[in-house]
N, C-alpha and C positions, 0 to 999 in steps of 0.2 A: 161871485155871490158871497155876501158876508152875512153869516148867521150868528145871532146872539142868543145864547141859552142861559136863561135865568135858572140856575141849578142848585146844587147842594143835595140832590137826592140820588137814589140808586138809578132811577129812570133817566135822569139827566146825564149821569155818567155813562150809562149804556148807550144813550143816543150819541154822545160824543164819540164813543168807541165805534159805533156803526158808521158815523160820518168819517172818522179817521180811516176806516178800512175801505169804504166804498162810496164816498161822496163824489159827485160829478167833478171833473177837473176844474180847478180854479176856485173851489169852495173854501172860504175862510171861516173858521169856527172860533168864536170867543165864548168862553164859559165864565159866567159871573157867579161868584160865591159871596154869601152875605158876610162871612167872617166870624160867625158865632162859635165855630168849633176851632180849637187851638191848632189841631193838626189834621185838616180834612184830607180825604182821599182825593187826590187831584185827577181830573179827567184829562184825556189827551187834547191837544190843541192849546190855544192861548187861554190864559187864566187871569182874571182880574178879581180882586177881593175888596169888598166894601160896598157901601150903599151908593146910590146915585144922587140923592137929594130930592126924593119924592118923584112924582110923575113928571114935573117940569124938568128936573135934572136928567131923568131917563130919556125924555123926548130929545133934549139937547144932545145927549150922548149918541142916540140913534142917528141924528142928523150929522153930527160932527164926524162919526166913524162910518158913515154911509152904510148903515145896516139895511139889508134887503129882506130879512125875515127875523121875527122875534118869537122865541119859544119860551113859554112860561111853564117850566118844569120844576117849580118850587114845591116845598112841602105842603100837603093839604091844609096845614094849620098856619101857614104863612100868608094869611088872607090879605093883608094890607098890600103886599107887593103885587098880588094879582090884579087888584083894582088900579094900582099905579101903572102896571103894564098895559092894561086896557086903555087908560087915558093917554099914556105916552104914545102908544101905537097909533091911536086915532089922531093925535096931534101931529105926529111926524109922518103920517100916512105910510106906515110900515105894517105889512100883514102880520097878524098875531095868531099863534096856535097854542092852545093849552094842552099840556101833557099831564093828565091827572089819573093816577092809579085809582081803580074802583075801591070803594069802602068795603069793610068787612060786613058779612051777613051772618046773623046767628043761625045755628043749626040745632036740631033736636038735642036736648041735654044741656044746652047753654043756659046759664042763669045770669042774664044781662040786665043791667039797670042803666038806662040812658040818662045823661046829664047834658044840659045845654052849655055848661061852662065848667071850669075848674072849681069855682066857688060852689056851684051846685053839686059837683062831685064830692067836695069836702063835706057838705051838709048831709050827704047820704051815708057817710062812712060809719058814724056811731051806731047805726042800726044794723050794719052788715058785718062788721068784724073788728078785731083788735090788733091783728098783725097784717099790715098793709104792704103789698108789693106795688110801689108807685113807679110807673113807667112812662110818665108824661114829660120827661126831660127836666133839665135843671132850671129852666127859665120861669116856671110857674109855681115854684114851691111856696111862695108867699101865701097862696090860697089855703095851704094846709098848716100854716105856722101857728095858728091859734088852737090847734087840736093837740092837747097835752095828754089825752087818754091813749089813743092808738100808738103802736110802735110802727115805724116806717122803714122799709127797705127801699132805698131810692137808687134806681139804676140810671146812669147817665154817662155820656162820653167824657165830659170834663167835670171837675169838681164843682158842686153848686156853691153859691154864695148866699149869705143870709139875706132876707129872713127865710127860715125853713123850720120844719117841725122840730120841737125840742127833743123828741125821742126818735133818733134816726141813725141808720147805718147806711153808708154810701157804698155802692158797688159800681166801680168804673169799668164799663164794658161797652162794646160796640157790636151791633148785629152784623151779619145774620146769626140768629140763635137756633140751636137744635132742640127738638122735642125732648130728647133724653136730658139735655141740660136744664131745660125749664122744669121738667118733672122733678129733678133732683133739687133744684133751687127751692121750689115750693115746699118740698118735704123738709129740707135742711133748716129752713127758716120758719117752718110751721105757719105758712101764710094762710090766712082765712078770707082774704078779699084782695082782688087785683084792681088797680085803677089804670086805665089806658086811654089814649086818644084814638079815635077811629082813623088811624093813619093808613090802613090798607096795606096791600103788598104782602110778600112772603117773608121778609127778613125778620120781622118781630111777631109773626102770627103764631108760632108754636106755643107761646104763653097762653093763648086762648084755648088751644087743644088741651094743654096740661091742666088748666083751670077746670075745663069741662070734665075731664077724667076724674079729677079730685073732688068734684062737687063744690068748687069754690066760686062764689059770685064774682062778677066782673062789672065794674062801673065803667061805662064807655062814654067818653065825651064826644058829642057830635061835632062834625066839622063846621067851621064858620062859613058864612055865605061867600060866594065868588061871583064875578061878573057872569051874567047869563047869556050875553050876546056874543060870546067868543067861541069859535069852533074848538071842539075837544076831541082828543084821541086818548086811548087808554094805555098804550104801550109805546116803547121806543121805536120798534120797527114801523109802526104806522106814522109816527112823526118823521122818521127818516124818509119814508116814501113821499110824504107831503113836500118835504124840502126838495127831493129829487124832481118831483113834478114841476115845482116852481122854477127850479134851475133850468128845466127843459122848456120853459116858456108858458106853462099852464098857470094862469093867474086866477084860477078859481080858488078862493080862500077856504072853501069847504073841503075837509079831508075825505 
């Protein structure tokens, strides 16, 4: 059985680890990474880096490499690839499972302000604060490039390229982050507003707790739409169990 994991996330790497440790005999796992991070944490198994050339290119790859199961374990904000995966799986007649971590949910004490996009998040900032902790990654900084009033602390794995805010300090770091570390960061930089995408998961969630404790508002960018007719699981063990069942001959696509 050949499994292709569209990955680059903590969940994708965990799934690859589970399959490396306990997949049915004869299972081949290929991990696909988009290549947006210079030095990604590589999962066990075969690894390919780069795009496929849209849905048609992915469908051709699935057929050429005789893929038996496709797992979409991409980042919640990598919405385009999820639609490509759905079209490619349908075209190549390959079963598809989406591994999507649940989004964050506000709790009492949170001061959250939802935004539909990075542009909308930028529009909210002047009324919320002057010292911004921007944790949306390096790819979307253009949305904030015209804001010359606020000062930004930008955290990303790799250095960002222009355009970006004129008043900016870059912090190169990679999660998971600790609560004590996030508390200290907010204090040290006198942060009065946080901007984040609703990525979900635990690796970057401590910033939300630190902001709540400090009374700092958080602008939360909502997730983009994803295909609605794809079966979904919330964690790697559930995805591994689905693959094991298919390897045993269960052709029910529902997890």
